[in-house]
Structure formats: structure tokens, C-alpha cells
N, C-alpha and C positions, 0 to 999 in steps of 0.2 A: 331413605334408602330404597332403591328399586329392587323388587324381587327379580331373581334371575329367571329367564324364560325357561319354560318346561320343554325339554327336548325329548321327543319320542323317537325311538329307533325301531326299525322293523328287523325282526330276527330273520336272518338268512339261513335256511335249513339246507342240510346235505341230504338229498333225496335219491334213493335207489329205486328204479323202476325195473323190477325183475321180470324176466321172460317177456320182454317187449322188443320187437324188431322195428315196429312202425315209427317209434319216436313220438307218438301222439300225446301220451301222458307226460313223458320227459319234457317235451317242448312246451306243454302247458305250464309246468312248474318253472321252466326257464323264463317264460314270458312273465310269470308272476314274481320274478326276481330271485329265484332260488338256484342253488348249485345242484343241478340234477343230472343223473346219468342213467341211461338205459343199459340193460344187460340181457343178452340172449345167446344161444348157441349159433344163431343166424347173424349175418351182418345186418346193420341197420339199413332201413329203406331210404332214410333221409340223413343228410349231414347233421352231425351233432355228437355230443359226448356219448360214447357207447363202448362197453366192454364186451367183446365177443368171446364167450366162454361160459364156464359153469359158474352160476351165481354163488355157489357155496365157496368158491375161491375168494370172493370179495365181501361176503356177507358180514364179516367181523371188522370192517374198515371204518367204523365210527359213524354210521348213518343215523340221522335224526328221524327219518321216516322211510319206510319201504312200502311200495305198492307192488304187489306181485300178481302176475297173471299166469299161474302154472298151466301147462298144457292140459287141455280138457279131453284129449283123445280117448283116454281110458277111464275118464271120470264122469262125463256128461251122460245124463239119463237118456238123451236122444240116441245114444248107441247101446242101450240096454240089451237089445237082442243079441249083441256079440259078447256080453259080459262073461258068459260061461266059457268062452274060448280064450280069454285073456286075464285069467286070475293072477298070474305072476306080474304082468304089466300093471294091473290095477293096484296090486299091493305096493309095487314100487312107486307108482304115482301118488298114492296116499301117504307113503313115508316121506316123499319129497314135500308134500303139502305140510305135513307135521314139522319138518325141519324149517320151512319158511315161517310157519306160525310161531315156532319157538326160538326164532332168531333173536340175538341180543340187541334188539332195536326197540326203542320206547314206543313208537307208533307204527302200527302195521295194518295194512289192508290187503286181504286176499280176495281177488276177483275171479269168478268162474260162473258158468251157466248153472242151471239147476243140475245138481250132480250128487254123487254118492258121498261127497264130503259131508253133506247134511246128515246122513244116516250113520256114517262110519267114524266121523270125528266129532262134529257138532253142528247144530243149526246155524245158519247165517244170522247176523244182526239185522240185515236189511236185504230186500230184493227191490231192485230199481228197473226202470224201463227207459229206453231211449226217448220216448215221447214225453217224458217228464223233463227232458233237458234239450228240447228244441228239434228233435228228429222224429218225424211222423212214422215211426216204426215200432214194432214189438220185438223184444229180445230180452226175456227175463234174465237179469244178471244179479247174482248173489254177491254180497259183501260180508266177509268175516272180518271184524274190526277189533283192534287192540288200541285202547286209549285214543280213539278217534270218534267224533260225533257222526250220527247218521247224516247222509247227504240230503240236503233239502232240494226239492225240485226247483229249477231255475226258469223254465220256460215250457209249460205244459201246452202241447199242440195237438191238433186233430190228425187224422190219417194213420190209423193203427194198422199198418201193413206189416206182414211178416216177411219182409224182403230178404233177410238173411236166410231164413228157413227155405225160401223158394228159389234160392240161387241154383242155376243149372250146374250139372257136373262140369268141372274144368280142372286143369292142373293146379291152379291157384285158388280154388274154392276155399280150402281150409284157411289160407292166409287172409283172404277177404273177410271170411266169417269171424276171424279172431281180432280184427282191429277194433280199438276203442273209439267210440263216437266222440267227436270233438267237444260237444256240449257236456258230456260226462267228464272228459279229461279236464276241461276248464272248471267245472264245478269242484272237482277234487282239488285242483290247484288253489282255487279261491277259498274254499271252505276248510281245507285241511292245512292251510298256511299258518 
């Protein structure tokens, strides 16, 4: 009698990418075979599944994984000189981060630059750099993780330029600075699948 062949099936996850207009992380998970949707108050920059509105309206819709990029405007230490003038906004931003962290989703990653999340809520599990994932730039990015492994570098490269930090003023500077690097998005999709 012949043994039946072993069939391995890949789990398709339902992935929510919160506070993302660019589609970078969403599309990386779609390329990896998952059912992924981005969500932001802004429309998406590229065609793809996107909910334009408040993420809290859909956070309870049975997601397997959420990767959230809460706005850093009132959180990033790069803006510390203005902290005294925006205490209310900062408190609201921290409360939003807490709601994301406490969402009823088994696996969660919160991504933000060096920020007061570390001192007001908790330290991140990991700090990554674009140069660890194929981009010759520096931009320290913190990851607060729930039931997810640390990201392993995929392509360490030379050229440690602070391109994002040196961007000249422009109407879209904030938008360009907040985009997720493709190498990091691909690593998330491959390693957290």
C-alpha cells in the first residue's frame, strides 16, 4: 500500500496595513500571496485594496495581522523642540497608538521613528535601518511587536546617507519621509507570513 502524499498548504492571512497611503507594505503582502488592505485617512497613492477612513472603524474585522504606521507628527523626537506647544495633540497621538497596540488582533507591528512611544508607553522590540534591507540610507525605525519575530536583515549595503533627514522643504516632504522602503516592506511580508 502506498503512503498518501504529504500536502502542505500555505496559510493565507488577512492583513491590515493601518495608516498607509503608499501601498508599499500592502503590496508586499499581496505579492507574497496574502489578502492585504491598506487603510488611511488619505486616498491610496497606487491602485489596490484600500479603505479610506478611520482604521478604528475596521480594526475589529477579523484580521490575522496588523502593521500600523501611526502618524509621527506629534510623537517623533525630531520635533521635540515643539513638544511644549502640542501637549493635547501628543496625548491624543499616544492614545491612538495604545488603541492600535491593544487591538484584538493576534499579531501586531507598530512602526515609528525614534519617538516618545518609547518613554510614554514602552520600549520597542527592535530598531531597524534601511541599509539592513538593501537601501544605502539611514533612518532609524522602531518596531513594537506582538507575537511577531524580530526582522532579520536581508541585504546589508554600504552608503549610510541620511537622505530622508536632508530632504529640502516642499509641500510633499512629510509624505516622502513617511514612505516605507521596499526592502523593509518585502522583509515584513516574507518573514511575518
